[in-house]
N, CA, C and O atoms as a GROMACS GRO file, in nm:
protein
  404
    1UNK      N    1   6.672  -7.095  18.911
    1UNK     CA    2   6.582  -7.022  18.776
    1UNK      C    3   6.568  -7.175  18.689
    1UNK      O    4   6.621  -7.286  18.689
    2UNK      N    5   6.472  -7.107  18.626
    2UNK     CA    6   6.425  -7.240  18.514
    2UNK      C    7   6.487  -7.200  18.409
    2UNK      O    8   6.520  -7.085  18.380
    3UNK      N    9   6.508  -7.322  18.337
    3UNK     CA   10   6.580  -7.367  18.212
    3UNK      C   11   6.504  -7.238  18.075
    3UNK      O   12   6.555  -7.204  17.968
    4UNK      N   13   6.368  -7.196  18.136
    4UNK     CA   14   6.319  -7.099  18.021
    4UNK      C   15   6.356  -6.981  18.034
    4UNK      O   16   6.366  -6.916  17.930
    5UNK      N   17   6.388  -6.912  18.169
    5UNK     CA   18   6.434  -6.819  18.200
    5UNK      C   19   6.600  -6.803  18.143
    5UNK      O   20   6.630  -6.702  18.080
    6UNK      N   21   6.666  -6.871  18.161
    6UNK     CA   22   6.792  -6.872  18.103
    6UNK      C   23   6.813  -6.915  17.958
    6UNK      O   24   6.929  -6.912  17.915
    7UNK      N   25   6.718  -6.954  17.880
    7UNK     CA   26   6.685  -6.937  17.738
    7UNK      C   27   6.664  -6.792  17.714
    7UNK      O   28   6.735  -6.730  17.635
    8UNK      N   29   6.575  -6.741  17.776
    8UNK     CA   30   6.539  -6.617  17.729
    8UNK      C   31   6.606  -6.507  17.775
    8UNK      O   32   6.559  -6.397  17.748
    9UNK      N   33   6.758  -6.518  17.873
    9UNK     CA   34   6.824  -6.461  17.919
    9UNK      C   35   6.968  -6.468  17.760
    9UNK      O   36   7.017  -6.372  17.701
   10UNK      N   37   6.992  -6.611  17.738
   10UNK     CA   38   7.050  -6.612  17.641
   10UNK      C   39   7.016  -6.549  17.489
   10UNK      O   40   7.095  -6.496  17.411
   11UNK      N   41   6.876  -6.573  17.475
   11UNK     CA   42   6.849  -6.510  17.368
   11UNK      C   43   6.868  -6.363  17.360
   11UNK      O   44   6.926  -6.305  17.268
   12UNK      N   45   6.812  -6.305  17.471
   12UNK     CA   46   6.829  -6.149  17.497
   12UNK      C   47   7.011  -6.093  17.463
   12UNK      O   48   7.043  -5.989  17.405
   13UNK      N   49   7.084  -6.175  17.506
   13UNK     CA   50   7.209  -6.153  17.487
   13UNK      C   51   7.256  -6.198  17.368
   13UNK      O   52   7.359  -6.160  17.314
   14UNK      N   53   7.181  -6.276  17.329
   14UNK     CA   54   7.231  -6.290  17.154
   14UNK      C   55   7.152  -6.176  17.073
   14UNK      O   56   7.201  -6.150  16.963
   15UNK      N   57   7.039  -6.104  17.108
   15UNK     CA   58   6.990  -5.995  17.020
   15UNK      C   59   7.096  -5.877  17.027
   15UNK      O   60   7.153  -5.819  16.936
   16UNK      N   61   7.104  -5.859  17.177
   16UNK     CA   62   7.206  -5.739  17.181
   16UNK      C   63   7.326  -5.752  17.130
   16UNK      O   64   7.388  -5.652  17.093
   17UNK      N   65   7.383  -5.884  17.120
   17UNK     CA   66   7.536  -5.897  17.052
   17UNK      C   67   7.513  -5.836  16.906
   17UNK      O   68   7.576  -5.751  16.843
   18UNK      N   69   7.382  -5.924  16.872
   18UNK     CA   70   7.381  -5.903  16.693
   18UNK      C   71   7.342  -5.772  16.664
   18UNK      O   72   7.343  -5.743  16.545
   19UNK      N   73   7.304  -5.674  16.754
   19UNK     CA   74   7.263  -5.573  16.721
   19UNK      C   75   7.369  -5.452  16.726
   19UNK      O   76   7.370  -5.355  16.650
   20UNK      N   77   7.456  -5.478  16.828
   20UNK     CA   78   7.575  -5.422  16.827
   20UNK      C   79   7.696  -5.464  16.702
   20UNK      O   80   7.783  -5.386  16.663
   21UNK      N   81   7.678  -5.590  16.657
   21UNK     CA   82   7.772  -5.593  16.540
   21UNK      C   83   7.680  -5.547  16.409
   21UNK      O   84   7.734  -5.530  16.300
   22UNK      N   85   7.554  -5.531  16.428
   22UNK     CA   86   7.503  -5.497  16.302
   22UNK      C   87   7.538  -5.313  16.283
   22UNK      O   88   7.586  -5.247  16.190
   23UNK      N   89   7.490  -5.281  16.411
   23UNK     CA   90   7.568  -5.109  16.429
   23UNK      C   91   7.727  -5.109  16.381
   23UNK      O   92   7.764  -5.045  16.283
   24UNK      N   93   7.794  -5.170  16.442
   24UNK     CA   94   7.889  -5.169  16.414
   24UNK      C   95   7.965  -5.146  16.265
   24UNK      O   96   8.050  -5.060  16.243
   25UNK      N   97   7.904  -5.255  16.157
   25UNK     CA   98   7.900  -5.305  16.026
   25UNK      C   99   7.839  -5.180  15.977
   25UNK      O  100   7.907  -5.128  15.888
   26UNK      N  101   7.756  -5.131  16.000
   26UNK     CA  102   7.710  -4.992  15.945
   26UNK      C  103   7.778  -4.862  15.947
   26UNK      O  104   7.786  -4.778  15.857
   27UNK      N  105   7.839  -4.862  16.106
   27UNK     CA  106   7.905  -4.754  16.110
   27UNK      C  107   8.063  -4.738  16.026
   27UNK      O  108   8.116  -4.631  15.993
   28UNK      N  109   8.117  -4.879  16.005
   28UNK     CA  110   8.204  -4.941  15.914
   28UNK      C  111   8.194  -4.901  15.789
   28UNK      O  112   8.286  -4.836  15.739
   29UNK      N  113   8.071  -4.934  15.711
   29UNK     CA  114   8.030  -4.868  15.566
   29UNK      C  115   8.067  -4.754  15.542
   29UNK      O  116   8.127  -4.710  15.444
   30UNK      N  117   8.018  -4.688  15.660
   30UNK     CA  118   7.976  -4.531  15.640
   30UNK      C  119   8.155  -4.457  15.664
   30UNK      O  120   8.193  -4.357  15.603
   31UNK      N  121   8.221  -4.517  15.741
   31UNK     CA  122   8.388  -4.499  15.712
   31UNK      C  123   8.441  -4.514  15.605
   31UNK      O  124   8.526  -4.436  15.563
   32UNK      N  125   8.410  -4.596  15.554
   32UNK     CA  126   8.460  -4.670  15.407
   32UNK      C  127   8.428  -4.560  15.324
   32UNK      O  128   8.515  -4.511  15.253
   33UNK      N  129   8.316  -4.516  15.326
   33UNK     CA  130   8.243  -4.387  15.206
   33UNK      C  131   8.326  -4.301  15.245
   33UNK      O  132   8.431  -4.281  15.183
   34UNK      N  133   8.293  -4.236  15.355
   34UNK     CA  134   8.402  -4.097  15.398
   34UNK      C  135   8.518  -4.132  15.373
   34UNK      O  136   8.580  -4.037  15.327
   35UNK      N  137   8.603  -4.257  15.383
   35UNK     CA  138   8.747  -4.238  15.350
   35UNK      C  139   8.749  -4.211  15.197
   35UNK      O  140   8.812  -4.112  15.162
   36UNK      N  141   8.685  -4.290  15.099
   36UNK     CA  142   8.667  -4.244  14.940
   36UNK      C  143   8.651  -4.118  14.932
   36UNK      O  144   8.740  -4.059  14.871
   37UNK      N  145   8.543  -4.040  14.985
   37UNK     CA  146   8.582  -3.924  14.955
   37UNK      C  147   8.636  -3.808  14.985
   37UNK      O  148   8.632  -3.707  14.915
   38UNK      N  149   8.707  -3.825  15.127
   38UNK     CA  150   8.810  -3.773  15.145
   38UNK      C  151   8.942  -3.782  15.064
   38UNK      O  152   9.008  -3.689  15.017
   39UNK      N  153   8.960  -3.889  15.061
   39UNK     CA  154   9.045  -3.924  14.962
   39UNK      C  155   9.060  -3.841  14.818
   39UNK      O  156   9.150  -3.765  14.784
   40UNK      N  157   8.962  -3.876  14.759
   40UNK     CA  158   8.935  -3.774  14.657
   40UNK      C  159   8.917  -3.597  14.641
   40UNK      O  160   8.933  -3.520  14.546
   41UNK      N  161   8.885  -3.582  14.750
   41UNK     CA  162   8.858  -3.438  14.813
   41UNK      C  163   9.006  -3.414  14.809
   41UNK      O  164   9.046  -3.326  14.732
   42UNK      N  165   9.125  -3.504  14.906
   42UNK     CA  166   9.266  -3.456  14.889
   42UNK      C  167   9.344  -3.475  14.742
   42UNK      O  168   9.462  -3.446  14.722
   43UNK      N  169   9.256  -3.528  14.651
   43UNK     CA  170   9.339  -3.557  14.517
   43UNK      C  171   9.278  -3.418  14.454
   43UNK      O  172   9.366  -3.344  14.411
   44UNK      N  173   9.169  -3.378  14.443
   44UNK     CA  174   9.136  -3.230  14.375
   44UNK      C  175   9.173  -3.084  14.420
   44UNK      O  176   9.187  -2.980  14.355
   45UNK      N  177   9.186  -3.110  14.559
   45UNK     CA  178   9.187  -2.976  14.631
   45UNK      C  179   9.303  -2.878  14.581
   45UNK      O  180   9.420  -2.904  14.553
   46UNK      N  181   9.239  -2.770  14.581
   46UNK     CA  182   9.356  -2.689  14.485
   46UNK      C  183   9.309  -2.553  14.536
   46UNK      O  184   9.204  -2.548  14.600
   47UNK      N  185   9.383  -2.436  14.509
   47UNK     CA  186   9.357  -2.294  14.600
   47UNK      C  187   9.412  -2.212  14.697
   47UNK      O  188   9.525  -2.257  14.718
   48UNK      N  189   9.396  -2.131  14.755
   48UNK     CA  190   9.455  -2.053  14.897
   48UNK      C  191   9.422  -2.148  14.979
   48UNK      O  192   9.532  -2.193  15.014
   49UNK      N  193   9.344  -2.207  15.031
   49UNK     CA  194   9.354  -2.284  15.145
   49UNK      C  195   9.344  -2.393  15.147
   49UNK      O  196   9.279  -2.449  15.235
   50UNK      N  197   9.411  -2.466  15.038
   50UNK     CA  198   9.451  -2.616  15.032
   50UNK      C  199   9.546  -2.681  15.179
   50UNK      O  200   9.505  -2.787  15.226
   51UNK      N  201   9.623  -2.639  15.220
   51UNK     CA  202   9.684  -2.637  15.355
   51UNK      C  203   9.609  -2.675  15.453
   51UNK      O  204   9.626  -2.772  15.526
   52UNK      N  205   9.483  -2.559  15.457
   52UNK     CA  206   9.369  -2.600  15.568
   52UNK      C  207   9.280  -2.711  15.565
   52UNK      O  208   9.237  -2.763  15.668
   53UNK      N  209   9.250  -2.749  15.451
   53UNK     CA  210   9.177  -2.816  15.378
   53UNK      C  211   9.209  -2.952  15.436
   53UNK      O  212   9.145  -3.027  15.509
   54UNK      N  213   9.326  -2.960  15.382
   54UNK     CA  214   9.406  -3.119  15.406
   54UNK      C  215   9.411  -3.127  15.536
   54UNK      O  216   9.370  -3.233  15.583
   55UNK      N  217   9.449  -3.046  15.611
   55UNK     CA  218   9.463  -3.052  15.756
   55UNK      C  219   9.349  -3.110  15.828
   55UNK      O  220   9.358  -3.210  15.899
   56UNK      N  221   9.228  -3.037  15.805
   56UNK     CA  222   9.096  -3.073  15.800
   56UNK      C  223   9.031  -3.214  15.795
   56UNK      O  224   8.948  -3.283  15.855
   57UNK      N  225   9.123  -3.217  15.680
   57UNK     CA  226   9.050  -3.408  15.616
   57UNK      C  227   9.130  -3.530  15.691
   57UNK      O  228   9.109  -3.650  15.706
   58UNK      N  229   9.247  -3.427  15.737
   58UNK     CA  230   9.376  -3.549  15.792
   58UNK      C  231   9.317  -3.565  15.942
   58UNK      O  232   9.297  -3.680  15.979
   59UNK      N  233   9.292  -3.470  16.020
   59UNK     CA  234   9.218  -3.471  16.152
   59UNK      C  235   9.093  -3.580  16.127
   59UNK      O  236   9.083  -3.689  16.182
   60UNK      N  237   9.009  -3.528  16.038
   60UNK     CA  238   8.879  -3.644  16.032
   60UNK      C  239   8.906  -3.766  16.054
   60UNK      O  240   8.876  -3.840  16.148
   61UNK      N  241   8.982  -3.787  15.937
   61UNK     CA  242   9.042  -3.917  15.943
   61UNK      C  243   9.122  -3.996  16.051
   61UNK      O  244   9.116  -4.118  16.068
   62UNK      N  245   9.179  -3.930  16.104
   62UNK     CA  246   9.232  -3.977  16.224
   62UNK      C  247   9.146  -4.002  16.343
   62UNK      O  248   9.171  -4.102  16.411
   63UNK      N  249   9.035  -3.912  16.381
   63UNK     CA  250   8.977  -3.889  16.487
   63UNK      C  251   8.810  -3.993  16.421
   63UNK      O  252   8.729  -4.013  16.511
   64UNK      N  253   8.777  -4.040  16.303
   64UNK     CA  254   8.657  -4.122  16.302
   64UNK      C  255   8.728  -4.250  16.277
   64UNK      O  256   8.652  -4.345  16.260
   65UNK      N  257   8.900  -4.285  16.269
   65UNK     CA  258   8.932  -4.408  16.236
   65UNK      C  259   8.962  -4.478  16.398
   65UNK      O  260   8.963  -4.596  16.430
   66UNK      N  261   8.985  -4.355  16.482
   66UNK     CA  262   8.989  -4.385  16.621
   66UNK      C  263   8.834  -4.449  16.677
   66UNK      O  264   8.804  -4.547  16.744
   67UNK      N  265   8.758  -4.342  16.613
   67UNK     CA  266   8.624  -4.390  16.672
   67UNK      C  267   8.599  -4.534  16.641
   67UNK      O  268   8.565  -4.608  16.734
   68UNK      N  269   8.614  -4.590  16.498
   68UNK     CA  270   8.535  -4.668  16.460
   68UNK      C  271   8.668  -4.830  16.526
   68UNK      O  272   8.638  -4.948  16.508
   69UNK      N  273   8.758  -4.799  16.575
   69UNK     CA  274   8.809  -4.876  16.610
   69UNK      C  275   8.779  -4.917  16.766
   69UNK      O  276   8.800  -5.027  16.816
   70UNK      N  277   8.733  -4.818  16.824
   70UNK     CA  278   8.693  -4.783  16.974
   70UNK      C  279   8.572  -4.868  16.973
   70UNK      O  280   8.542  -4.940  17.069
   71UNK      N  281   8.482  -4.858  16.835
   71UNK     CA  282   8.314  -4.949  16.818
   71UNK      C  283   8.365  -5.061  16.825
   71UNK      O  284   8.323  -5.145  16.906
   72UNK      N  285   8.492  -5.091  16.722
   72UNK     CA  286   8.497  -5.252  16.676
   72UNK      C  287   8.558  -5.285  16.780
   72UNK      O  288   8.545  -5.407  16.792
   73UNK      N  289   8.626  -5.238  16.870
   73UNK     CA  290   8.642  -5.325  16.994
   73UNK      C  291   8.533  -5.349  17.101
   73UNK      O  292   8.523  -5.450  17.171
   74UNK      N  293   8.466  -5.258  17.104
   74UNK     CA  294   8.331  -5.286  17.209
   74UNK      C  295   8.232  -5.384  17.150
   74UNK      O  296   8.144  -5.434  17.220
   75UNK      N  297   8.243  -5.409  17.041
   75UNK     CA  298   8.108  -5.501  16.964
   75UNK      C  299   8.168  -5.607  16.913
   75UNK      O  300   8.106  -5.690  16.847
   76UNK      N  301   8.319  -5.617  16.942
   76UNK     CA  302   8.357  -5.782  16.939
   76UNK      C  303   8.426  -5.783  17.080
   76UNK      O  304   8.515  -5.865  17.099
   77UNK      N  305   8.393  -5.703  17.171
   77UNK     CA  306   8.458  -5.717  17.324
   77UNK      C  307   8.587  -5.783  17.324
   77UNK      O  308   8.608  -5.889  17.383
   78UNK      N  309   8.692  -5.704  17.242
   78UNK     CA  310   8.818  -5.710  17.260
   78UNK      C  311   8.849  -5.839  17.208
   78UNK      O  312   8.970  -5.858  17.200
   79UNK      N  313   8.785  -5.921  17.175
   79UNK     CA  314   8.812  -6.073  17.114
   79UNK      C  315   8.822  -6.120  16.964
   79UNK      O  316   8.776  -6.224  16.917
   80UNK      N  317   8.896  -6.016  16.894
   80UNK     CA  318   8.890  -6.020  16.765
   80UNK      C  319   8.971  -6.097  16.699
   80UNK      O  320   8.927  -6.118  16.585
   81UNK      N  321   9.095  -6.161  16.725
   81UNK     CA  322   9.183  -6.264  16.675
   81UNK      C  323   9.148  -6.388  16.764
   81UNK      O  324   9.107  -6.492  16.712
   82UNK      N  325   9.170  -6.371  16.930
   82UNK     CA  326   9.178  -6.489  16.998
   82UNK      C  327   9.076  -6.497  17.089
   82UNK      O  328   9.100  -6.442  17.196
   83UNK      N  329   8.981  -6.543  17.080
   83UNK     CA  330   8.877  -6.572  17.162
   83UNK      C  331   8.904  -6.669  17.229
   83UNK      O  332   8.976  -6.754  17.178
   84UNK      N  333   8.849  -6.692  17.379
   84UNK     CA  334   8.864  -6.802  17.443
   84UNK      C  335   8.840  -6.932  17.378
   84UNK      O  336   8.930  -7.016  17.374
   85UNK      N  337   8.718  -6.956  17.325
   85UNK     CA  338   8.725  -7.064  17.257
   85UNK      C  339   8.833  -7.134  17.172
   85UNK      O  340   8.865  -7.253  17.166
   86UNK      N  341   8.875  -7.035  17.112
   86UNK     CA  342   9.000  -7.069  17.034
   86UNK      C  343   9.104  -7.096  17.075
   86UNK      O  344   9.186  -7.164  17.013
   87UNK      N  345   9.120  -7.047  17.192
   87UNK     CA  346   9.256  -7.062  17.298
   87UNK      C  347   9.218  -7.249  17.333
   87UNK      O  348   9.290  -7.338  17.289
   88UNK      N  349   9.114  -7.270  17.405
   88UNK     CA  350   9.052  -7.396  17.412
   88UNK      C  351   9.076  -7.501  17.338
   88UNK      O  352   9.110  -7.615  17.371
   89UNK      N  353   9.048  -7.439  17.202
   89UNK     CA  354   9.050  -7.545  17.120
   89UNK      C  355   9.189  -7.579  17.048
   89UNK      O  356   9.217  -7.688  16.999
   90UNK      N  357   9.270  -7.463  17.050
   90UNK     CA  358   9.434  -7.514  17.021
   90UNK      C  359   9.472  -7.591  17.136
   90UNK      O  360   9.514  -7.705  17.117
   91UNK      N  361   9.464  -7.543  17.256
   91UNK     CA  362   9.508  -7.626  17.361
   91UNK      C  363   9.479  -7.767  17.358
   91UNK      O  364   9.555  -7.850  17.407
   92UNK      N  365   9.366  -7.799  17.299
   92UNK     CA  366   9.312  -7.972  17.276
   92UNK      C  367   9.366  -8.027  17.189
   92UNK      O  368   9.407  -8.143  17.197
   93UNK      N  369   9.378  -7.937  17.065
   93UNK     CA  370   9.458  -8.000  16.934
   93UNK      C  371   9.610  -8.002  16.945
   93UNK      O  372   9.673  -8.049  16.850
   94UNK      N  373   9.677  -7.954  17.051
   94UNK     CA  374   9.806  -7.956  17.105
   94UNK      C  375   9.796  -8.097  17.189
   94UNK      O  376   9.847  -8.202  17.150
   95UNK      N  377   9.723  -8.081  17.310
   95UNK     CA  378   9.748  -8.175  17.385
   95UNK      C  379   9.707  -8.347  17.305
   95UNK      O  380   9.769  -8.447  17.340
   96UNK      N  381   9.609  -8.354  17.210
   96UNK     CA  382   9.620  -8.452  17.170
   96UNK      C  383   9.705  -8.498  17.067
   96UNK      O  384   9.738  -8.610  17.028
   97UNK      N  385   9.739  -8.353  17.026
   97UNK     CA  386   9.913  -8.399  16.910
   97UNK      C  387  10.027  -8.485  16.981
   97UNK      O  388  10.093  -8.580  16.938
   98UNK      N  389  10.026  -8.409  17.125
   98UNK     CA  390  10.152  -8.480  17.173
   98UNK      C  391  10.087  -8.625  17.253
   98UNK      O  392  10.178  -8.678  17.317
   99UNK      N  393   9.991  -8.680  17.262
   99UNK     CA  394   9.930  -8.789  17.339
   99UNK      C  395   9.947  -8.900  17.199
   99UNK      O  396   9.955  -9.023  17.202
  100UNK      N  397   9.949  -8.805  17.074
  100UNK     CA  398   9.941  -8.928  16.916
  100UNK      C  399  10.103  -8.933  16.923
  100UNK      O  400  10.142  -9.018  16.843
  101UNK      N  401  10.197  -8.878  16.982
  101UNK     CA  402  10.332  -8.888  16.923
  101UNK      C  403  10.377  -9.013  17.013
  101UNK      O  404  10.489  -9.062  17.000
   0.00000   0.00000   0.00000
């Protein structure tokens, strides 16, 4: 395989990853707007169907929170906090620190 093909594959992978991140951030923005609206709705709700409206709002919050979490997990490929690169960097720092002592 030539280097230009590898570069093209890397560029395509980077574009795909960037697209996934962009869609996740759009989804997260919509989720934040929805949470604000539902919290306001919970604050002002009154009347005969108050309990039903509260239950519907809470179910919506829980389900959408789950969907945003799954979307985030897929967008970041499960490496939100501790990526492989981070582990390797910390291992090198620890080994260098041990050599210095």
